[in-house]
C-alpha positions in Angstrom: 15.4 -48.7 60.9 12.1 -50.6 61.3 10.2 -51.1 64.5 9.0 -54.3 66.1 6.3 -54.7 68.7 6.8 -56.7 71.8 5.0 -57.0 75.1 6.2 -56.2 78.6 4.5 -57.1 81.8 5.0 -54.6 84.7 3.2 -54.0 88.0 0.4 -51.5 88.0 2.4 -49.0 90.1 5.2 -48.9 87.5 2.7 -48.4 84.7 1.0 -45.6 86.5 4.4 -43.9 87.1 5.3 -44.4 83.5 2.0 -42.9 82.4 2.4 -39.9 84.7 5.9 -39.3 83.3 4.6 -39.6 79.7 1.9 -37.1 80.5 4.4 -34.6 82.1 6.6 -34.9 79.0 3.7 -34.7 76.7 4.9 -37.9 75.0 3.5 -41.3 74.6 4.1 -44.2 76.9 5.9 -45.9 73.9 8.3 -42.9 73.6 9.2 -43.0 77.3 9.8 -46.7 77.3 12.0 -46.4 74.2 14.0 -43.6 75.9 14.5 -45.8 78.9 15.6 -48.7 76.7 18.1 -46.5 74.9 19.5 -45.2 78.2 19.9 -48.7 79.6 21.6 -50.0 76.4 23.9 -46.9 76.4 24.8 -47.4 80.0 25.5 -51.1 79.5 27.7 -50.4 76.5 29.7 -47.8 78.5 30.1 -50.2 81.4 31.2 -53.0 79.0 33.8 -50.7 77.4 35.2 -49.7 80.8 35.5 -53.3 81.8 37.3 -54.2 78.6 39.6 -51.2 79.2 40.4 -52.5 82.6 41.1 -56.0 81.3 43.4 -54.6 78.6 45.3 -52.5 81.2 45.6 -55.5 83.5 46.9 -57.7 80.7 49.5 -55.0 80.0 50.5 -54.9 83.7 49.3 -51.3 83.9 48.4 -51.2 87.6 48.2 -48.3 90.0 51.2 -48.1 92.3 50.8 -48.5 96.1 51.4 -44.8 96.4 48.6 -43.9 94.0 46.2 -46.3 95.7 47.0 -44.8 99.1 46.7 -41.3 97.8 43.2 -42.0 96.4 42.0 -44.0 99.4 43.2 -41.2 101.8 40.6 -38.9 100.2 37.8 -41.1 101.4 38.9 -41.9 104.9 36.7 -40.3 107.5 37.9 -37.3 109.3 40.1 -36.0 106.5 
């Protein structure tokens, strides 16, 4: 797979943090940016698939029962 150059504008503080991270990892700024892009794209793909799964389940009328919803919500109520 080939590469393509493109420009990104970022504030100086972000660039400094990026450079510090690259130095800590003993990698180039380019490597760190590409890793960040990969992680963002992977996360978006995962979220997109989860949303599609939810839509498919809803279209198939596969909803949680009232009992299941109450059981899950009770885990998060304060004092329990």
